[in-house]
N, C-alpha and C positions, 0 to 999 in steps of 0.2 A: 504494500500500500504506500503510495507516494504522499508527499506533503500536500500536494494539490487535492488529493482525495480526502485527506483528513480535514482540510480547510472547507471543502465542499460539504462534507457530512456535518461538520459543526455548524456551518451556515444554515443548512436545511433544518437540523435538529433544533437550533435555537431561534429559527425564523428571523435571521438577521439580514438587513439590506446592506448594500455596499457602503452607504454613508454611515451606518452604524458600525461597520467593521473599521472604517477610517477613524471614527471616534474611539473605538476600543484601542486601536494602535496608538492614538495620540495620548491615551492615558499613561503610556510608558515612554512618551516622548519619541515616538517613531512615526515619522510623517511619510505618507504615501497617498497618491491620488486615487480617486475612484476608478479611473481608467486602468491604472496598473492593477488594481484589485480585480477588475473584470477580466483581465488577461489570464489570471490564475484559474478562472472557472470555464475557460474555453476548452474545446476538445484538443487532444494532443496533435491532431493533424491540421489544426487551424494555423494559418501563417502568423497570427499575433499571439499564439500561445506562449506563456512564460512559465518556466518551472519555478515553483515556490521553494525558495531556499530555506535552510534551517533557521537562519536568523529571523526571517519574517514570521515563520510559524512559532518560534520561541517567543517573540515579542507579542504576537497575537494571543498566545495562551496566557502569558503573564498579564496582559491587559484585560483579558477575559476574566481572570480571577478578580482583578480590581473592579471591573464593571459589574460583576455579579455579587461579590462579597463586600465590596467597599474597602476602605483602608482601616488601619487600627484605630485612628482617631474618629472615623465616621463609618462604622460597620453597617452593612445592609443585610437583609434577609434575601438569599437568592431566589426563593420561591415567590416573594413579592415582586422582584425585578422581572422574572419570567412571566408572571401573571400579568404584569403591566404591558409587557411586549405582546403577548397573545391577545390581550384585551383591545389593544390598539389596531389589531389586524382586522381587515374585512375579509370574510370568507368568500371565495370565488363562487360558492354555491348559493350564497345569500344575494339574491337579485332583488332590487327594489320592486315592490309590487306596483303595477300600473292599474289604476282603477278604471273599469269600463264605465265611463259616464255615458248616459243616454244623449243622443243628439238633441240639440236645442231646437226649438221651433223658430220660425222666421220672425216671430213677434218679439224676440229678445232685443235687448238694448244693443246699439252699435258700439264697437270698441272705441275706447277713448282715443282722441286725436293726440298729436304730438304736443299740442299746447296744454291739454288737460292731463297728460300723462305725468307731468311733474307738478308737485304741490308747492306753491309759493316759492320761497328762496331755499328751502331745505333740500331740493333735488331728490326727493323721495319718489320713487317710481310707484305708481298705483298698481294694484294687483290685477286690474282688468286688462292691461295690455303690456306687451313687452316693448321696451324702448328700441328705437332703431339706432344705427351707428351715429346718425346726425344728432339724435337726441342726447346721446351720451357725450359726444365731443362738443356740442354746442357750436359756437362760431369760431372755433380754433382754425387758424390758417397756418398751413405748413409751407415753408419755402425750400425745404430739402437742403438747406445749407448753402443755397446759391444766393449771392448778393444781387440786389436789384441794380440794373444798369440805369444810370442817369444820363439820358441823351437830351 
């Protein structure tokens, strides 16, 4: 079993994202980018595959201990940390339920216009219509960085 396999299995078992792995490594003052982390999880025949060296795995494991247990001065309960990680995840099987609303009859109110979509000066969008791009941007003019020619 290679270091890449160990890192992959820990990532799956602890449900860690690349940015969380970067945070774990920063706990032990080891800096690495998310792109470099992603290269460890590629297949061996991929052109950007990188073999995980012992130093990286060692620092990840040491950082993982601090991430889960905390330090001597500030100890943590690992079960609470893992429960927090899994609670923040959204399951792929949990899809938002779409309510089947009956079609409205033609006697319903017309949707709000752009002028009535915003309330006073608070720029709060009414729930009756979705704002358009023009409503959101207002009268903003973009010059794309080109200065005006004065002729």
